[in-house]
Backbone bond lengths (Angstrom), bond angles and torsions (degrees), N, CA, C in turn:
res aa  C-N    CA-C-N  psi(-1)  N-CA   C-N-CA  omega(-1)  CA-C   N-CA-C  phi
1 M - - - 1.457 - - 1.524 109.44 -
2 A 1.322 116.23 122.37 1.460 120.39 -174.27 1.519 111.29 -86.70
3 T 1.316 117.27 72.61 1.459 121.33 173.74 1.524 107.75 -128.06
4 E 1.330 115.66 167.25 1.459 120.71 179.03 1.518 112.03 -60.73
5 L 1.324 116.48 -22.97 1.463 121.29 -175.50 1.526 113.68 -96.77
6 A 1.311 117.52 -1.06 1.462 120.31 -177.45 1.525 111.25 -58.62
7 N 1.333 115.32 123.31 1.469 124.07 177.49 1.526 114.96 67.62
8 K 1.326 117.83 8.61 1.460 119.67 171.46 1.533 108.40 -72.35
9 V 1.315 116.31 150.38 1.463 121.20 -178.36 1.529 108.98 -106.04
10 A 1.321 115.81 122.50 1.468 121.46 -177.00 1.518 111.20 -120.41
11 V 1.317 116.19 135.99 1.455 123.67 170.76 1.523 107.68 -103.93
12 V 1.326 116.85 129.71 1.467 121.31 178.05 1.522 108.23 -124.51
13 T 1.330 117.26 110.71 1.462 119.46 176.04 1.527 109.21 -81.34
14 G 1.322 115.76 151.31 1.459 118.56 -174.38 1.517 110.72 59.43
15 G 1.346 115.82 37.17 1.454 120.88 -172.80 1.512 115.28 -92.41
16 T 1.326 117.50 12.63 1.464 119.39 -175.51 1.520 113.81 -93.92
17 R 1.338 116.87 -15.84 1.462 120.55 -177.54 1.520 109.80 -149.94
18 G 1.321 116.30 169.42 1.449 122.62 168.91 1.519 114.87 54.76
19 I 1.324 115.56 -136.63 1.458 121.71 -176.52 1.526 111.00 -58.77
20 G 1.326 117.00 -44.12 1.462 120.53 -177.49 1.515 112.75 -60.72
21 L 1.322 116.83 -42.47 1.463 120.40 179.10 1.526 110.38 -66.68
22 S 1.317 117.29 -39.89 1.469 120.61 177.32 1.523 111.05 -61.22
23 I 1.333 116.33 -41.48 1.466 120.09 178.61 1.525 110.12 -64.62
24 A 1.332 116.92 -44.43 1.458 120.38 179.46 1.529 110.84 -60.08
25 Q 1.321 116.97 -43.15 1.466 120.74 179.68 1.526 111.30 -62.93
26 R 1.323 116.54 -42.85 1.470 119.48 -178.53 1.526 111.18 -67.72
27 L 1.317 117.68 -40.80 1.461 120.72 178.35 1.524 110.88 -62.37
28 L 1.321 116.02 -42.14 1.473 119.62 176.02 1.526 111.38 -60.69
29 A 1.317 116.11 -43.29 1.461 120.35 -179.59 1.528 111.58 -62.69
30 E 1.334 115.71 -25.98 1.466 120.75 178.80 1.526 112.37 -87.38
31 G 1.333 116.95 0.45 1.452 120.52 175.94 1.514 115.72 99.29
32 A 1.338 117.37 4.54 1.464 120.40 179.05 1.527 110.76 -79.57
33 K 1.323 114.97 163.67 1.457 122.06 170.65 1.522 106.93 -102.26
34 V 1.319 116.62 134.68 1.461 120.43 -168.21 1.525 111.19 -125.80
35 Y 1.325 114.34 134.95 1.467 121.89 177.73 1.522 106.87 -124.05
36 I 1.334 116.76 118.49 1.459 120.94 -174.59 1.522 111.03 -111.72
37 C 1.311 115.46 164.06 1.460 120.60 170.50 1.516 109.21 -144.19
38 G 1.327 114.83 159.98 1.455 122.66 176.18 1.512 107.90 -165.37
39 R 1.304 117.25 159.76 1.471 119.93 -175.79 1.522 112.64 -73.70
40 D 1.321 117.31 -33.59 1.457 122.06 -172.38 1.531 110.90 -93.67
41 G 1.327 116.45 119.83 1.455 120.82 -178.91 1.512 113.59 -62.00
42 G 1.331 116.91 -35.10 1.462 120.57 178.68 1.515 112.17 -65.92
43 H 1.330 115.75 -44.09 1.464 119.84 177.98 1.528 110.71 -65.62
44 L 1.330 116.67 -36.60 1.457 120.43 177.91 1.525 110.42 -62.04
45 K 1.315 116.24 -46.00 1.472 120.77 -179.63 1.521 111.14 -59.72
46 S 1.329 116.57 -45.33 1.465 120.72 179.95 1.524 111.54 -64.04
47 A 1.336 115.81 -42.22 1.464 120.06 -179.41 1.524 111.18 -64.47
48 L 1.329 116.96 -43.36 1.457 119.93 -179.31 1.525 111.64 -66.97
49 E 1.316 116.99 -35.49 1.467 119.79 176.29 1.527 110.07 -61.46
50 L 1.318 116.18 -39.94 1.463 120.51 178.98 1.527 111.05 -69.25
51 L 1.327 116.64 -46.58 1.457 121.00 -176.70 1.521 112.59 -68.33
52 Q 1.323 116.00 -33.39 1.462 119.80 -176.64 1.525 113.11 -86.50
53 K 1.320 116.37 -1.92 1.456 120.82 -177.84 1.530 111.46 -56.62
54 D 1.339 115.49 -47.28 1.462 120.30 -179.27 1.527 112.05 -111.58
55 S 1.329 117.12 -5.12 1.472 120.75 -176.13 1.519 108.98 -139.15
56 K 1.306 116.73 59.63 1.465 121.95 -171.53 1.521 113.51 -55.06
57 D 1.329 116.72 -40.91 1.457 120.20 -175.29 1.520 112.95 -94.28
58 A 1.327 117.85 5.74 1.459 120.79 -175.58 1.524 113.21 -113.65
59 A 1.322 117.99 1.50 1.460 121.08 -178.65 1.518 110.45 -135.14
60 D 1.324 116.12 137.66 1.452 121.78 178.14 1.525 107.67 -157.92
61 G 1.325 116.64 179.20 1.462 118.81 178.49 1.514 111.71 169.98
62 I 1.326 115.20 175.34 1.457 121.64 178.61 1.528 109.60 -140.70
63 A 1.327 115.32 159.22 1.460 120.78 172.11 1.524 108.10 -76.41
64 A 1.326 117.18 131.51 1.460 120.93 -177.53 1.520 110.17 -158.98
65 D 1.312 115.70 145.41 1.456 123.63 175.20 1.524 107.41 -106.92
66 V 1.333 116.76 110.51 1.468 120.04 -173.56 1.527 113.50 -68.78
67 R 1.323 117.41 -4.21 1.472 119.01 173.53 1.518 111.42 -68.96
68 R 1.315 117.22 -16.02 1.464 122.22 -175.86 1.530 109.96 -107.56
69 Y 1.327 116.41 124.72 1.462 120.52 -176.82 1.524 111.04 -58.01
70 E 1.323 117.01 -43.86 1.447 120.26 -177.08 1.525 110.94 -62.89
71 A 1.323 116.74 -34.63 1.465 119.92 177.69 1.523 110.71 -65.62
72 C 1.327 116.49 -41.67 1.469 120.41 178.29 1.527 110.63 -64.08
73 R 1.317 116.26 -40.15 1.464 120.16 178.10 1.526 110.17 -60.67
74 K 1.331 116.33 -41.89 1.466 120.09 -179.29 1.532 111.47 -66.16
75 V 1.322 116.70 -36.47 1.461 120.22 178.29 1.527 110.35 -63.38
76 V 1.319 116.21 -52.06 1.461 120.79 -176.19 1.529 110.87 -66.03
77 Q 1.322 116.44 -46.33 1.461 119.69 179.64 1.530 111.15 -66.56
78 G 1.333 116.37 -35.48 1.458 120.13 177.97 1.516 111.92 -62.46
79 A 1.326 116.52 -41.61 1.460 120.61 178.01 1.521 111.21 -65.11
80 A 1.338 115.64 -43.30 1.467 119.98 -179.44 1.521 111.17 -63.84
81 E 1.319 116.67 -40.42 1.463 120.27 179.56 1.530 111.56 -70.55
82 R 1.323 115.99 -37.22 1.474 120.05 -177.65 1.521 112.08 -72.46
83 F 1.351 116.69 -40.22 1.455 119.91 -172.16 1.530 114.85 -119.79
84 G 1.335 117.69 0.27 1.459 120.02 172.72 1.510 117.37 96.71
85 G 1.320 118.35 2.72 1.466 120.56 178.99 1.515 110.78 159.59
86 I 1.336 115.90 -172.32 1.471 121.74 177.91 1.525 108.56 -134.28
87 D 1.339 116.42 128.50 1.460 121.76 175.69 1.521 112.41 -113.86
88 I 1.327 116.38 -29.94 1.468 121.93 -173.50 1.516 109.08 -136.85
89 L 1.327 116.12 135.28 1.461 121.94 172.91 1.515 108.23 -124.71
90 V 1.320 116.38 122.77 1.466 121.65 175.78 1.524 107.64 -111.53
91 N 1.316 116.39 106.53 1.464 122.01 177.85 1.521 108.15 -87.40
92 N 1.325 114.88 96.17 1.461 120.88 -174.95 1.520 113.33 -115.08
93 A 1.325 118.57 -22.37 1.470 120.86 -176.23 1.522 110.38 -53.86
94 G 1.323 116.47 133.24 1.457 119.44 -179.38 1.516 112.26 -161.20
95 V 1.323 115.57 153.75 1.456 122.49 175.51 1.520 108.52 -136.09
96 G 1.317 115.84 164.04 1.456 119.51 177.53 1.517 112.24 -151.50
97 Y 1.328 116.25 134.13 1.463 123.13 172.38 1.521 106.12 -123.31
98 F 1.314 116.67 128.12 1.456 120.15 -170.36 1.526 110.07 -120.35
99 K 1.335 113.98 95.36 1.466 122.01 -176.65 1.523 109.03 -148.27
100 P 1.348 117.40 157.93 1.461 119.16 171.12 1.526 110.45 -60.36
101 V 1.312 116.32 153.65 1.465 121.39 -175.14 1.525 112.15 -53.71
102 D 1.327 117.44 -42.77 1.462 119.40 -176.22 1.527 113.24 -73.14
103 Q 1.338 117.38 -8.86 1.465 121.11 176.87 1.532 112.62 -105.87
104 L 1.328 116.07 -10.43 1.458 121.11 -179.77 1.523 109.27 -77.30
105 T 1.327 116.70 130.70 1.461 118.61 -179.38 1.522 110.55 -82.15
106 R 1.309 116.11 161.13 1.462 120.44 177.35 1.523 110.74 -61.39
107 D 1.336 117.07 -39.08 1.457 120.65 -179.77 1.527 111.11 -65.79
108 E 1.326 117.38 -39.37 1.460 120.54 178.17 1.525 111.15 -65.41
109 W 1.325 116.70 -41.14 1.468 120.56 175.82 1.527 110.44 -60.88
110 D 1.334 116.23 -51.32 1.472 120.59 -177.57 1.525 111.27 -61.07
111 T 1.334 116.48 -43.23 1.464 120.26 -179.12 1.527 110.99 -61.82
112 T 1.335 116.84 -41.46 1.462 121.12 -179.38 1.520 111.48 -65.07
113 I 1.322 117.07 -50.34 1.467 120.72 -177.80 1.529 110.65 -67.09
114 E 1.312 117.31 -42.38 1.465 120.48 -177.78 1.528 111.92 -67.34
115 T 1.327 117.40 -37.91 1.464 120.62 -179.95 1.523 111.47 -75.98
116 N 1.323 116.72 -52.07 1.465 121.61 -170.45 1.518 113.69 -79.17
117 L 1.334 117.56 -20.46 1.463 119.88 -175.63 1.531 112.19 -124.72
118 S 1.316 117.46 -56.51 1.472 119.25 -178.38 1.530 111.38 -62.72
119 G 1.329 117.49 -39.81 1.456 120.21 179.53 1.517 112.31 -60.77
120 V 1.322 116.73 -34.73 1.467 120.72 177.10 1.525 110.10 -65.18
121 F 1.327 116.07 -46.38 1.468 120.52 176.83 1.524 110.96 -57.70
122 Y 1.325 116.70 -46.96 1.466 120.60 -177.82 1.537 111.04 -58.91
123 C 1.321 116.70 -48.01 1.462 120.32 -177.72 1.524 111.54 -66.91
124 C 1.322 116.55 -40.48 1.470 119.83 178.34 1.520 110.70 -63.24
125 R 1.318 116.54 -43.77 1.467 120.50 -177.64 1.526 111.09 -60.90
126 E 1.325 116.76 -35.43 1.458 120.77 178.97 1.530 112.07 -79.07
127 A 1.318 117.08 -35.05 1.470 120.40 -173.58 1.525 113.51 -81.45
128 I 1.308 118.13 -33.17 1.470 120.56 -173.88 1.524 113.36 -57.14
129 P 1.347 120.35 -47.06 1.468 118.45 178.53 1.524 113.05 -59.54
130 L 1.334 116.95 -35.26 1.459 120.61 179.39 1.525 111.10 -70.85
131 M 1.324 117.62 -35.28 1.460 120.80 175.76 1.522 110.40 -67.12
132 R 1.313 116.76 -40.84 1.472 119.78 177.77 1.521 111.04 -58.96
133 Q 1.327 116.49 -37.71 1.464 120.23 179.43 1.524 111.68 -62.21
134 R 1.329 116.87 -26.68 1.469 121.04 -178.54 1.520 112.45 -99.98
135 G 1.334 115.81 7.64 1.458 120.11 175.68 1.511 115.21 85.90
136 G 1.322 117.37 9.39 1.459 120.40 178.23 1.515 111.65 145.40
137 G 1.327 115.09 -174.65 1.458 120.00 -179.42 1.516 110.12 174.21
138 Y 1.326 115.90 -168.61 1.466 120.91 -179.66 1.526 108.49 -142.85
139 I 1.322 115.81 130.01 1.463 122.12 175.71 1.530 108.30 -113.29
140 F 1.329 115.96 124.70 1.462 122.53 176.29 1.529 108.22 -112.60
141 N 1.310 116.99 122.20 1.461 121.59 175.22 1.528 108.86 -106.55
142 I 1.326 116.28 119.98 1.462 120.07 -179.29 1.533 108.27 -87.39
143 S 1.304 114.86 103.86 1.459 121.83 -178.43 1.534 108.43 -98.89
144 S 1.310 117.27 -137.64 1.459 122.01 -176.05 1.517 108.60 -169.49
145 L 1.322 116.44 155.39 1.468 119.04 171.30 1.522 110.80 -63.40
146 A 1.344 116.44 -15.04 1.468 120.32 172.96 1.524 111.03 -67.96
147 G 1.329 117.45 -8.86 1.454 121.29 175.62 1.514 113.34 -82.49
148 V 1.330 116.42 -5.30 1.470 120.55 175.13 1.527 112.01 -131.40
149 N 1.333 116.77 -12.86 1.465 121.63 -176.93 1.524 110.79 -124.89
150 P 1.331 118.61 97.43 1.461 119.79 177.58 1.525 111.13 -67.79
151 F 1.340 116.40 154.01 1.452 119.96 179.33 1.526 109.41 -147.43
152 V 1.315 116.06 160.43 1.457 122.20 -179.19 1.529 109.79 -59.11
153 G 1.317 116.92 130.20 1.454 121.68 178.97 1.514 114.14 82.76
154 G 1.325 116.98 4.04 1.469 119.73 -175.12 1.513 114.97 -105.92
155 S 1.332 118.66 19.40 1.468 120.61 -171.05 1.524 113.40 -53.43
156 A 1.327 117.53 -51.09 1.472 119.96 -178.01 1.522 110.53 -69.10
157 Y 1.315 116.99 -46.00 1.466 120.62 -178.19 1.523 110.43 -65.12
158 N 1.334 116.99 -46.61 1.463 120.32 176.68 1.520 111.43 -56.75
159 A 1.328 116.97 -46.41 1.460 120.65 -178.79 1.524 111.00 -60.47
160 S 1.324 116.86 -41.90 1.466 120.19 -179.12 1.525 111.75 -65.93
161 K 1.335 117.00 -39.15 1.458 120.10 -176.46 1.537 111.96 -82.30
162 F 1.321 117.88 -35.37 1.469 119.19 170.79 1.522 109.20 -58.81
163 G 1.332 116.30 -43.66 1.457 121.22 179.00 1.516 111.99 -63.93
164 L 1.330 116.51 -41.50 1.452 120.83 -179.97 1.528 111.17 -62.50
165 N 1.327 116.93 -39.57 1.460 119.85 178.38 1.526 111.21 -62.98
166 G 1.333 116.32 -45.58 1.457 119.76 178.25 1.521 111.99 -64.14
167 F 1.318 116.33 -41.51 1.461 121.06 177.10 1.526 110.31 -59.28
168 S 1.329 116.40 -44.61 1.463 121.18 -177.74 1.524 111.58 -63.02
169 E 1.329 116.47 -40.29 1.464 120.30 179.80 1.527 111.27 -64.18
170 A 1.333 116.11 -42.95 1.462 119.90 179.58 1.528 110.84 -70.10
171 L 1.342 116.51 -41.77 1.462 121.10 178.57 1.521 110.57 -58.21
172 M 1.319 116.57 -43.23 1.460 120.93 -179.52 1.533 110.84 -55.77
173 Q 1.321 116.15 -40.56 1.462 119.79 -179.55 1.529 112.36 -75.70
174 D 1.324 116.66 -29.03 1.476 121.05 177.95 1.525 112.02 -65.15
175 V 1.333 117.42 -38.00 1.473 119.84 -167.38 1.529 114.40 -116.02
176 R 1.296 118.32 1.99 1.469 120.01 -173.93 1.531 111.98 -61.77
177 H 1.337 117.98 -33.43 1.461 120.50 -178.58 1.528 112.76 -83.75
178 D 1.338 116.32 0.99 1.466 121.21 172.37 1.527 111.15 -96.62
179 G 1.326 116.37 5.84 1.456 119.55 -177.55 1.510 113.43 79.60
180 I 1.334 116.68 14.83 1.467 121.50 179.80 1.520 108.62 -103.09
181 R 1.310 116.19 118.51 1.463 120.98 177.58 1.529 109.62 -92.56
182 V 1.322 115.57 148.64 1.469 121.64 179.95 1.520 108.30 -132.64
183 S 1.324 116.40 127.90 1.462 122.42 173.43 1.516 109.59 -132.53
184 Y 1.316 116.08 144.05 1.461 118.16 171.13 1.515 108.83 -120.76
185 I 1.323 113.79 137.59 1.458 122.60 -175.37 1.516 108.76 -109.99
186 M 1.313 116.72 129.86 1.464 122.01 -177.17 1.524 110.16 -116.75
187 P 1.331 118.30 89.54 1.458 120.39 177.42 1.528 110.92 -76.70
188 G 1.323 113.90 153.27 1.456 120.42 167.73 1.522 108.78 -88.73
189 S 1.298 117.55 -133.03 1.468 121.12 -177.64 1.524 111.10 -69.14
190 V 1.344 115.71 124.14 1.459 121.87 -179.97 1.524 108.44 -120.53
191 D 1.315 116.53 138.83 1.465 121.95 -176.75 1.532 110.61 -81.85
192 T 1.336 115.75 76.48 1.463 122.34 173.53 1.523 107.49 -132.11
193 D 1.338 116.23 -178.54 1.461 119.33 178.89 1.521 112.49 -91.11
194 F 1.353 117.23 12.32 1.460 120.22 179.55 1.522 110.69 -61.26
195 G 1.329 115.81 127.68 1.455 121.21 175.99 1.514 114.92 77.36
196 A 1.340 117.56 1.45 1.465 120.50 -178.65 1.521 110.51 -93.38
197 A 1.321 116.07 145.34 1.462 120.06 174.57 1.524 108.95 -68.93
198 P 1.334 118.42 147.77 1.465 121.45 -179.32 1.524 111.48 -52.44
199 G 1.323 115.60 128.11 1.455 120.95 177.27 1.511 114.96 79.70
200 S 1.361 117.26 2.31 1.464 118.92 -174.69 1.523 113.25 -98.65
201 R 1.325 117.56 -10.85 1.447 119.82 -172.21 1.520 112.06 -79.88
202 S 1.333 115.82 136.53 1.456 121.14 171.37 1.521 107.49 -129.80
203 S 1.317 116.79 144.57 1.459 121.38 -176.79 1.521 110.60 -63.59
204 E 1.333 115.91 136.50 1.457 121.48 178.24 1.520 107.16 -126.36
205 A 1.332 115.14 106.09 1.458 121.57 -169.13 1.530 112.98 -65.21
206 W 1.324 118.74 -19.87 1.457 120.17 -177.61 1.524 112.85 -76.96
207 K 1.326 116.64 -16.24 1.467 120.08 -175.86 1.526 111.93 -78.95
208 L 1.336 114.91 162.06 1.453 120.23 169.03 1.521 109.83 -61.51
209 T 1.314 116.57 160.09 1.466 121.17 175.75 1.526 109.48 -116.45
210 G 1.330 114.93 164.22 1.454 118.65 174.40 1.518 111.68 -59.13
211 E 1.329 116.44 -33.21 1.463 120.99 179.13 1.533 111.13 -65.32
212 D 1.329 117.17 -32.60 1.466 120.25 176.43 1.528 110.66 -62.17
213 I 1.316 115.78 -43.84 1.466 120.17 -178.98 1.528 109.48 -68.93
214 A 1.322 116.75 -38.97 1.460 120.78 178.57 1.525 111.33 -61.65
215 K 1.324 116.39 -40.67 1.464 119.99 178.30 1.518 110.52 -63.59
216 A 1.331 116.93 -38.55 1.467 120.08 178.58 1.529 110.75 -61.65
217 V 1.335 116.71 -40.47 1.468 120.63 178.51 1.528 110.47 -60.31
218 V 1.322 116.16 -48.46 1.464 120.29 -179.09 1.524 111.23 -64.91
219 D 1.323 117.02 -42.43 1.470 120.43 179.75 1.529 111.04 -62.81
220 L 1.330 117.10 -41.31 1.453 120.56 178.07 1.526 111.11 -63.41
221 Y 1.315 116.17 -41.46 1.462 119.70 179.11 1.526 111.02 -60.78
222 R 1.317 116.42 -33.23 1.461 121.15 -176.93 1.525 113.54 -80.76
223 F 1.314 117.80 -6.46 1.461 119.79 176.66 1.521 109.45 -55.82
224 P 1.336 117.88 146.83 1.466 119.41 173.36 1.530 109.91 -54.96
225 K 1.311 116.91 142.18 1.460 120.38 -176.07 1.520 113.21 -65.40
226 T 1.310 116.63 -12.39 1.468 120.22 176.66 1.525 112.28 -85.31
227 A 1.325 116.86 -3.62 1.463 121.51 -178.04 1.523 109.95 -126.94
228 L 1.319 116.09 146.83 1.460 120.91 179.16 1.519 110.63 -138.16
229 A 1.324 115.94 117.88 1.467 120.81 169.73 1.526 105.92 -90.59
230 S 1.313 116.26 93.88 1.463 119.96 -169.77 1.521 113.10 -78.55
231 R 1.329 117.13 -18.60 1.473 120.32 -176.68 1.518 109.28 -143.66
232 I 1.333 115.92 125.83 1.463 121.15 -179.52 1.528 108.89 -124.90
233 E 1.324 117.14 126.84 1.457 121.92 172.82 1.536 107.91 -103.16
234 M 1.325 115.88 132.20 1.465 120.75 -179.52 1.527 109.61 -126.39
235 R 1.322 115.13 133.39 1.463 120.72 179.50 1.517 110.17 -134.93
236 P 1.327 116.87 153.08 1.467 118.17 169.53 1.522 109.15 -58.10
237 S 1.309 117.44 137.84 1.465 119.75 -176.84 1.525 112.65 -74.08
238 R 1.359 116.60 -27.78 1.462 118.67 -178.33 1.528 110.14 -139.34
239 P 1.316 117.02 72.90 1.473 119.35 176.85 1.527 109.89 -69.22
240 P 1.333 118.08 164.64 1.462 120.67 177.53 1.517 110.90 -58.70
241 K 1.319 116.29 140.95 1.460 119.89 177.87 1.515 110.09 -71.44
242 K 1.324 115.80 140.82 1.471 119.76 176.77 1.523 108.65 -73.81
243 K 1.342 114.98 134.93 1.475 119.27 -178.64 1.513 110.13 -90.66
């Protein structure tokens, strides 16, 4: 496939559902080889069955919890061993607990910060040397408009995404002269099951879709290498009017 992404190797964390799965599907459609991870083995199996349907030899992955450094190392090294290197890292894995500070548990706080922020650091630290070996690469951090807009009950999530934005800005400056580009994408409301209670989600057509975010990743990758859109804010174009 004659595209900029043909035969590039991409790692997508949180790639078994929602935005991550949409990104993995789009990268595959563009000719990339994709290595995904997710915490749940069942979701991983289902995702790989879907991804390998038309691209059996171009998709693989393992179950991993990005809160653990060793797990992140295994993901990155697994992709490099399976496909020969790393060109793209999409840090998408994320969780959210939405409660007032005095009701938020210590475990919920730790899980949010470790998944949404520390896991990104772990994966980047492992992937950057491998990207340097290939003369460059691209790191996409999937953040949120919650990284610039605090809201009631969002203390842990806001802190993780504000931190991720700052991390991304500094990372971009650390690696830009190695040929590694860094962009962070901040979606608003996305129609996935993120943050929804089991069985409570209903499709809302006005929201962004995972495919919208996936298209942004591909479009950013296609930017001329002399230009970098380091920060992208995405919103539904026609949300419900406030009454």
